[in-house]
BAZANU-432083 format. One record per residue: residue number from 0; z negated, y negated, x of N, C-alpha, C, CB in turn. Coordinates in Angstrom, 2 decimals. Atoms other than C-alpha are relative to their C-alpha. Glycine has a CB too. Example, Ala and Ser with C-alpha at 12.3 -4.5 7.8 and 13.67 -1.06 7.14 Angstrom:
<titis>
     n      n_c3      n_c2      n_c1     ca_c3     ca_c2     ca_c1      c_c3      c_c2      c_c1     cb_c3     cb_c2     cb_c1
     0      0.00      1.19      0.89     -7.80      4.50     12.30      0.00     -1.20      0.90     -1.25     -0.03     -0.99
     1      0.06      1.19     -0.82     -7.14      1.06     13.67     -0.73     -1.09     -0.77      1.42     -0.46      0.41
</titis>
This chain:
<titis>
     n      n_c3      n_c2      n_c1     ca_c3     ca_c2     ca_c1      c_c3      c_c2      c_c1     cb_c3     cb_c2     cb_c1
     0      0.65     -0.30     -1.26     34.52     18.12     -8.96     -0.30     -1.29      0.78      0.86      0.93      0.83
     1      0.19      1.26     -0.72     35.01     14.67     -7.47     -1.07     -0.86     -0.68      1.32     -0.76      0.09
     2      1.01      0.78      0.73     32.84     13.10    -10.19     -1.41      0.47      0.34      0.23      0.12     -1.51
     3      1.33     -0.52     -0.36     29.91     15.39     -9.34     -0.40     -0.46      1.39     -0.02      1.54     -0.08
     4      0.29      0.43     -1.37     30.19     14.54     -5.65     -0.37     -1.48      0.01      1.21      0.26      0.91
     5      0.27      1.44      0.06     30.30     10.81     -6.43     -1.37     -0.26     -0.63      1.11     -0.73     -0.79
     6      1.30      0.15      0.64     27.28     11.14     -8.73     -1.13      0.36      0.97     -0.08      0.88     -1.26
     7      1.02     -0.38     -0.98     25.31     12.92     -5.99     -0.16     -1.06      1.08      0.36      1.35      0.63
     8      0.06      1.03     -1.03     26.21     10.27     -3.42     -0.71     -1.25     -0.54      1.42     -0.36      0.49
     9      0.64      1.18      0.61     25.18      7.45     -5.77     -1.49      0.26     -0.19      0.66     -0.36     -1.35
    10      1.42     -0.34      0.19     21.91      9.24     -6.61     -0.75     -0.02      1.32     -0.14      1.38     -0.66
    11      0.63     -0.01     -1.31     21.13      9.75     -2.93     -0.20     -1.42      0.52      0.83      0.81      0.98
    12      0.11      1.39     -0.45     21.83      6.10     -2.11     -1.08     -0.76     -0.76      1.34     -0.70     -0.15
    13      1.03      0.67      0.80     19.63      4.91     -4.97     -1.39      0.47      0.43      0.22      0.28     -1.51
    14      1.30     -0.53     -0.41     16.78      7.19     -3.89     -0.42     -0.56      1.35      0.03      1.54      0.05
    15      0.32      0.51     -1.34     16.98      6.03     -0.27     -0.38     -1.47     -0.05      1.19      0.20      0.95
    16      0.33      1.43      0.08     16.93      2.36     -1.24     -1.31     -0.26     -0.73      1.11     -0.76     -0.68
    17      1.25      0.20      0.74     13.95      2.80     -3.57     -1.23      0.47      0.76      0.08      0.71     -1.32
    18      1.16     -0.54     -0.71     11.72      4.71     -1.14     -0.79     -1.03      0.80      0.46      1.08      0.93
    19      0.81      0.97     -0.74     10.74      1.78      1.12     -0.94     -0.79     -0.89      0.89     -0.95      0.76
    20      0.87      0.71      0.93      9.33     -0.04     -1.92     -1.22      0.83     -0.39      0.77     -0.39     -1.24
    21      1.11     -0.89      0.35      7.21      2.97     -2.84     -1.02      0.07      1.13      0.53      1.40     -0.34
    22      0.91     -0.07     -1.15      5.78      3.22      0.67     -0.77     -1.30      0.15      0.78      0.30      1.28
    23      0.68      1.29     -0.09      4.99     -0.49      0.65     -1.11     -0.09     -1.04      1.00     -1.16     -0.19
    24      1.03      0.04      1.05      3.14     -0.20     -2.66     -1.16      0.93      0.33      0.61      0.39     -1.36
    25      1.08     -0.93     -0.38      1.19      2.81     -1.39     -0.87     -0.61      1.10      0.59      1.35      0.47
    26      0.77      0.62     -1.08      0.17      0.92      1.76     -0.85     -1.15     -0.51      0.93     -0.49      1.11
    27      0.76      1.12      0.58     -0.89     -2.15     -0.24     -1.19      0.53     -0.80      0.90     -0.87     -0.89
    28      1.08     -0.60      0.77     -2.94      0.03     -2.57     -1.10      0.55      0.88      0.53      1.10     -0.89
    29      1.00     -0.54     -0.93     -4.66      1.77      0.33     -0.79     -1.12      0.66      0.69      0.87      1.08
    30      0.70      1.13     -0.61     -5.47     -1.56      1.97     -0.95     -0.67     -0.97      1.00     -1.01      0.50
    31      0.86      0.61      1.00     -6.86     -2.99     -1.25     -1.24      0.86     -0.25      0.76     -0.21     -1.31
    32      1.13     -0.91      0.21     -9.03      0.08     -1.78     -0.97     -0.06      1.18      0.49      1.44     -0.20
    33      0.84      0.10     -1.18    -10.30     -0.13      1.80     -0.80     -1.30      0.00      0.84      0.08      1.25
    34      0.70      1.28      0.07    -11.16     -3.81      1.35     -1.09      0.01     -1.06      0.98     -1.13     -0.29
    35      0.99     -0.10      1.08    -12.98     -3.06     -1.91     -1.21      0.80      0.47      0.63      0.66     -1.25
    36      1.10     -0.82     -0.49    -15.05     -0.32     -0.27     -0.80     -0.73      1.08      0.52      1.33      0.55
    37      0.72      0.77     -1.02    -15.89     -2.60      2.68     -0.88     -1.05     -0.66      0.99     -0.67      0.97
    38      0.78      1.01      0.71    -17.06     -5.29      0.25     -1.25      0.63     -0.62      0.85     -0.69     -1.10
    39      1.16     -0.71      0.56    -19.34     -2.72     -1.43     -1.10      0.21      1.05      0.43      1.36     -0.56
    40      0.96     -0.25     -1.07    -21.00     -2.09      1.95     -0.46     -1.29      0.69      0.60      0.93      1.03
    41      0.52      1.26     -0.50    -21.59     -5.79      2.60      0.87     -0.72      1.02     -1.29      0.24      0.60
    42     -0.87      0.66     -0.96    -18.63     -6.71      4.81      0.80     -1.09     -0.70      0.94      1.02      0.67
    43     -0.84      1.06      0.54    -16.69     -9.93      4.30      1.30     -0.04      0.79     -0.73     -1.38      0.05
    44     -1.30      0.07     -0.66    -13.04    -10.49      5.11      0.20     -1.39      0.56      1.14      0.37     -0.98
    45     -0.14      1.26     -0.71    -13.33    -13.39      7.51      0.57      0.32      1.37     -1.36     -0.77      0.10
    46     -0.49     -0.22     -1.34    -12.09    -13.84     11.03     -1.12     -0.26      0.98      1.22     -0.89      0.31
    47     -0.22     -1.43      0.08    -13.56    -11.75     12.60     -0.74      0.61     -1.20     -0.45      0.68      1.30
    48      0.66     -0.69      1.11    -14.65     -9.21      9.97     -1.45      0.24      0.39      0.72      1.35     -0.36
    49      1.43     -0.13     -0.30    -18.44     -9.34      9.86     -0.74      0.53     -1.21     -0.60     -1.35      0.44
    50      0.83     -0.46      1.09    -21.21     -7.88      7.79     -0.90     -1.12     -0.43     -0.82      1.24      0.41
    51      0.83      1.08      0.53    -23.10    -10.25      5.51     -1.46      0.22      0.41      0.12     -0.08     -1.54
    52      1.42     -0.06     -0.34    -26.62    -11.02      6.60     -0.83     -0.19     -1.28     -0.37     -1.09      1.07
    53      0.88      0.13      1.17    -29.26    -10.45      3.94     -1.19     -0.86      0.42     -0.47      1.42     -0.53
    54      1.12      0.86     -0.32    -31.85    -13.18      3.87     -1.26      0.58     -0.63      0.25     -1.46     -0.50
    55      1.23     -0.63      0.49    -35.09    -11.25      3.55     -1.22     -0.81      0.42     -0.12      1.45      0.53
    56      1.21      0.80     -0.33    -38.36    -13.17      3.36     -1.22      0.86     -0.14     -0.13     -1.25     -0.92
</titis>
């Protein structure tokens, strides 16, 4: 009985410590996707974020 309780506590602690890493990876992935989509629409990642000017003659 005590072994099962200890196993549950260890599993819970491992899950709690691993979750922040998962959230960080999800946020980084979302940011990268957003930057990729902005680049498709002509925006550049400079300070400040601006849209590229097309030189039309």
